[in-house]
C-alpha positions as CSV (number, residue, x, y, z in Angstrom):
1,X,3.0,-5.0,-16.2
2,X,4.7,-1.6,-16.8
3,X,4.4,1.2,-19.3
4,X,6.1,4.5,-19.6
5,X,4.5,7.6,-21.2
6,X,2.2,6.5,-24.0
7,X,3.9,3.1,-24.5
8,X,1.9,-0.1,-24.4
9,X,1.9,-2.4,-21.4
10,X,4.8,-4.8,-21.2
11,X,5.1,-7.7,-18.8
12,X,7.8,-7.3,-16.2
13,X,10.0,-10.4,-16.4
14,X,12.4,-9.6,-13.5
15,X,13.9,-6.7,-11.5
16,X,13.9,-3.4,-13.4
17,X,14.5,0.3,-12.6
18,X,11.5,2.2,-11.3
19,X,11.1,5.7,-12.8
20,X,8.7,8.6,-12.3
21,X,6.2,8.5,-15.1
22,X,5.9,4.7,-15.0
23,X,2.4,3.1,-15.0
24,X,2.3,-0.2,-13.2
25,X,-0.5,-2.8,-13.0
26,X,-0.9,-6.4,-11.8
27,X,-3.1,-9.2,-13.2
28,X,-5.7,-10.9,-11.1
29,X,-3.1,-13.3,-9.6
30,X,-0.1,-10.9,-9.9
31,X,1.8,-8.9,-7.4
32,X,4.6,-6.4,-7.3
33,X,6.9,-5.2,-4.6
34,X,9.0,-2.1,-5.1
35,X,11.6,-1.4,-2.4
36,X,12.7,2.2,-3.0
37,X,15.2,2.2,-0.1
38,X,15.0,5.3,2.1
39,X,12.0,6.5,0.1
40,X,9.7,3.7,1.1
41,X,8.2,0.4,0.0
42,X,5.1,-0.1,-2.1
43,X,3.4,-3.5,-2.8
44,X,0.7,-4.1,-5.3
45,X,-1.9,-6.9,-4.8
46,X,-3.7,-8.5,-7.8
47,X,-5.8,-6.3,-10.1
48,X,-4.1,-3.1,-9.0
49,X,-3.0,-0.1,-11.1
50,X,-0.9,2.8,-10.1
51,X,0.9,5.7,-11.8
52,X,4.1,7.3,-10.6
53,X,5.4,10.8,-10.7
54,X,7.6,13.4,-9.1
55,X,6.5,16.7,-7.5
56,X,8.7,19.1,-5.6
57,X,11.4,16.4,-4.9
58,X,8.7,13.9,-3.8
59,X,8.1,10.5,-5.4
60,X,4.3,10.1,-5.9
61,X,2.5,6.8,-6.2
62,X,-1.1,7.4,-7.3
63,X,-3.4,4.4,-6.7
64,X,-5.9,4.2,-9.5
65,X,-7.6,0.9,-8.5
66,X,-7.2,-2.2,-6.5
67,X,-5.1,-2.5,-3.3
68,X,-1.6,-1.1,-2.7
69,X,0.3,-1.6,0.6
70,X,3.0,0.8,1.7
71,X,5.7,1.3,4.3
72,X,6.8,4.9,5.0
73,X,9.6,6.0,7.3
74,X,9.4,9.5,9.0
75,X,10.6,12.1,6.5
76,X,10.1,9.8,3.5
77,X,10.0,11.5,0.1
78,X,7.3,9.1,-1.1
79,X,3.7,10.1,-1.1
80,X,0.8,7.8,-1.8
81,X,-2.3,9.4,-3.3
82,X,-5.7,8.4,-4.4
83,X,-8.5,10.5,-5.9
84,X,-6.8,13.8,-4.8
85,X,-6.0,12.7,-1.2
86,X,-2.4,12.5,-0.2
87,X,-0.9,10.2,2.5
88,X,1.9,11.9,4.4
89,X,4.2,10.0,6.8
90,X,4.2,11.1,10.4
91,X,6.8,11.1,13.1
92,X,7.0,7.3,13.2
93,X,7.2,4.6,10.5
94,X,3.8,3.9,9.0
95,X,2.5,0.6,7.5
96,X,-0.9,0.3,5.8
97,X,-2.7,0.0,2.5
98,X,-5.0,1.9,0.2
99,X,-7.8,-0.2,-1.1
100,X,-10.9,0.7,-3.3
101,X,-14.1,-0.4,-1.6
102,X,-17.2,-1.9,-3.3
103,X,-18.4,1.6,-4.1
104,X,-15.2,2.7,-5.8
105,X,-14.1,4.9,-2.8
106,X,-10.4,4.6,-1.9
107,X,-9.9,3.8,1.8
108,X,-6.6,3.9,3.8
109,X,-6.2,1.3,6.5
110,X,-3.4,1.7,9.1
111,X,-1.7,-1.4,10.4
112,X,1.1,0.4,12.2
113,X,2.2,3.9,13.0
114,X,0.6,7.3,12.4
115,X,0.1,9.3,9.3
116,X,-1.8,12.3,8.0
117,X,-4.1,12.4,5.0
118,X,-4.3,15.8,3.2
119,X,-7.3,16.5,1.0
120,X,-7.6,18.8,-2.0
121,X,-9.7,21.2,0.0
122,X,-6.9,21.8,2.5
123,X,-8.3,19.6,5.3
124,X,-5.9,17.2,7.1
125,X,-6.9,14.1,9.1
126,X,-4.7,11.9,11.2
127,X,-5.0,8.2,11.0
128,X,-3.4,5.8,13.6
129,X,-2.8,2.1,13.9
130,X,-6.1,0.1,13.7
131,X,-8.0,2.9,12.0
132,X,-9.4,3.3,8.5
133,X,-10.4,6.4,6.6
134,X,-12.4,6.8,3.4
135,X,-10.4,9.2,1.3
136,X,-13.2,11.7,0.9
137,X,-13.1,15.1,2.5
138,X,-16.1,14.4,4.8
139,X,-15.1,11.0,6.2
140,X,-13.7,10.6,9.8
141,X,-11.3,7.9,10.9
142,X,-13.0,4.8,12.3
143,X,-11.8,1.6,13.9
144,X,-10.8,-0.9,11.3
145,X,-12.2,-4.4,11.8
146,X,-9.5,-6.5,13.3
147,X,-9.5,-10.2,12.8
148,X,-8.7,-12.4,15.8
149,X,-5.7,-14.7,15.7
150,X,-8.2,-17.6,15.2
151,X,-9.8,-15.8,12.2
152,X,-6.3,-15.2,10.7
153,X,-5.4,-18.9,11.1
154,X,-8.6,-20.0,9.5
155,X,-8.3,-17.6,6.6
156,X,-4.7,-18.7,5.9
157,X,-5.3,-22.4,6.4
158,X,-3.0,-22.4,9.5
159,X,-5.6,-23.8,11.8
160,X,-3.1,-26.1,13.5
161,X,-0.7,-23.3,14.4
162,X,-0.8,-22.3,18.0
163,X,-1.6,-18.6,18.6
164,X,2.0,-17.8,19.7
165,X,3.2,-18.9,16.3
166,X,1.0,-16.4,14.4
167,X,3.4,-13.8,13.1
168,X,2.8,-10.0,13.0
169,X,1.7,-8.7,9.6
170,X,3.1,-5.7,7.7
171,X,0.8,-4.2,5.0
172,X,-1.3,-7.4,5.1
173,X,1.7,-9.9,4.8
174,X,3.7,-11.7,7.4
175,X,7.5,-11.3,7.2
176,X,7.7,-14.7,5.6
177,X,5.2,-13.5,3.0
178,X,7.2,-10.4,2.2
179,X,10.3,-12.6,1.9
180,X,8.5,-14.9,-0.6
181,X,7.3,-11.9,-2.6
182,X,10.8,-10.4,-2.6
183,X,12.3,-13.7,-3.8
184,X,9.7,-14.1,-6.5
185,X,10.2,-10.5,-7.6
186,X,14.0,-11.0,-7.8
187,X,13.5,-14.2,-9.7
């Protein structure tokens, strides 16, 4: 669903332009992938809500609730924010997601690359592949629990797939998953 300004929510029925000031949300079983070219990619999982905006030539995605995956290239003009913390791309491509935990605290989980998180108090923390960071000024990066290939196959129902056939994931989805989401979004 999308809304601009004070307009009511309207269901997105196909590809549409993405503008600063849009509010976007997904239903329980919904998803949305926005490929912004050189700016970056953002993907919303079910029950997620974000607002968009611009600030000093930057495109800002503010995650309000749920889980939002991202891909940021070095020098990207996109910033992902949550509760005052800003995710800034590093010197390499960064893949990860922001997810609100059971206590309502947003957490960034890095699946690839390196990025910085800047907090409202001026503090900056670096998060690298395999780490997670609660987006509070006092938290420190910690190792993210990593599922084994066997756990991944069990969770996805691919128990018969040999380990060498398990594909690398980007922002929680395999390349085939991203292709399926893109095809469905285009449809």
